[in-house]
C-alpha positions as CSV (number, residue, x, y, z in Angstrom):
1,M,-10.6,4.3,3.1
2,K,-7.8,3.0,5.2
3,V,-5.5,5.5,6.9
4,F,-2.0,4.6,8.1
5,R,0.3,6.8,10.2
6,K,4.0,7.1,10.2
7,Q,6.7,9.4,11.4
8,P,8.9,11.2,8.8
9,N,12.0,9.0,9.6
10,D,10.1,5.7,9.7
11,H,10.8,3.1,7.0
12,L,8.1,0.5,7.6
13,D,6.0,-2.1,5.8
14,Y,2.2,-1.8,5.5
15,D,-0.1,-4.7,4.4
16,I,-3.0,-4.5,2.1
17,I,-5.0,-7.7,2.8
18,L,-7.6,-8.8,0.2
19,T,-8.7,-12.1,1.8
20,D,-12.4,-10.9,2.0
21,W,-12.4,-9.8,-1.6
22,L,-10.6,-12.7,-3.3
23,S,-12.6,-15.7,-4.4
24,P,-11.4,-19.1,-3.1
25,D,-9.5,-20.0,-6.2
26,D,-8.0,-16.6,-6.9
27,E,-4.7,-15.0,-5.8
28,I,-2.6,-11.9,-6.2
29,V,0.0,-12.2,-9.0
30,S,1.3,-8.6,-9.2
31,A,0.8,-5.0,-8.2
32,D,1.6,-1.5,-9.5
33,V,2.3,0.9,-6.6
34,A,3.3,4.5,-7.4
35,A,4.2,6.9,-4.6
36,P,2.9,10.4,-4.6
37,E,5.5,13.2,-4.8
38,G,7.3,13.7,-1.5
39,I,7.2,10.1,-0.2
40,E,8.9,6.9,-1.4
41,V,7.9,3.3,-2.0
42,T,11.1,1.2,-1.6
43,Q,9.7,-2.3,-2.0
44,V,6.5,-4.2,-2.8
45,G,6.0,-7.8,-1.7
46,I,3.4,-10.1,-3.2
47,E,1.7,-12.9,-1.3
48,P,-1.4,-14.9,-2.5
49,N,-3.8,-12.8,-0.4
50,R,-1.9,-9.5,0.4
51,I,0.6,-7.0,-0.8
52,K,3.3,-5.6,1.5
53,I,4.4,-2.0,0.7
54,W,7.6,-0.5,2.3
55,I,7.3,3.2,2.6
56,K,9.7,5.9,3.8
57,G,9.9,9.6,4.0
58,G,7.2,12.2,3.8
59,Q,6.8,15.5,5.5
60,S,5.3,15.9,8.9
61,G,1.7,17.2,8.7
62,Q,1.2,15.9,5.2
63,S,-1.2,13.2,4.0
64,Y,-0.4,11.2,0.8
65,K,-3.0,9.2,-1.2
66,F,-1.9,5.9,-2.6
67,S,-3.9,4.0,-5.2
68,P,-2.2,0.6,-5.9
69,L,-3.6,-1.5,-8.7
70,I,-3.6,-5.1,-7.7
71,Y,-3.8,-7.9,-10.3
72,T,-5.1,-11.3,-9.5
73,K,-5.4,-14.4,-11.8
74,S,-8.7,-13.1,-13.0
75,R,-9.3,-9.6,-11.9
76,E,-7.9,-6.1,-11.2
77,K,-8.6,-4.2,-8.0
78,E,-7.6,-0.6,-7.1
79,I,-7.2,-0.1,-3.3
80,D,-6.9,3.5,-2.1
81,F,-5.3,4.4,1.2
82,I,-4.0,7.5,2.9
83,M,-0.6,7.7,4.6
84,T,-0.5,10.5,7.2
85,V,3.0,11.6,8.3
86,T,3.1,13.0,11.9
87,E,5.9,13.7,14.2
88,M,4.7,11.9,17.4
């Protein structure tokens, strides 16, 4: 499972790249991304082979599990990742 790190005041974008999973004629068409309590998703961008998730907030010392559901032309894929918030 992928782990990203951010500081509590960061408002940054994180990419979920699916190039290795997608078949040559498939592409991402949408994504459902819910934020766990205590952290916020402010925007989700869709490209043919990736989603870009903008995340802000979170409490230092906490980890948050995200499980976006990604829809392609022909399939659905759940990708889990952890966002660890750390004051650096």
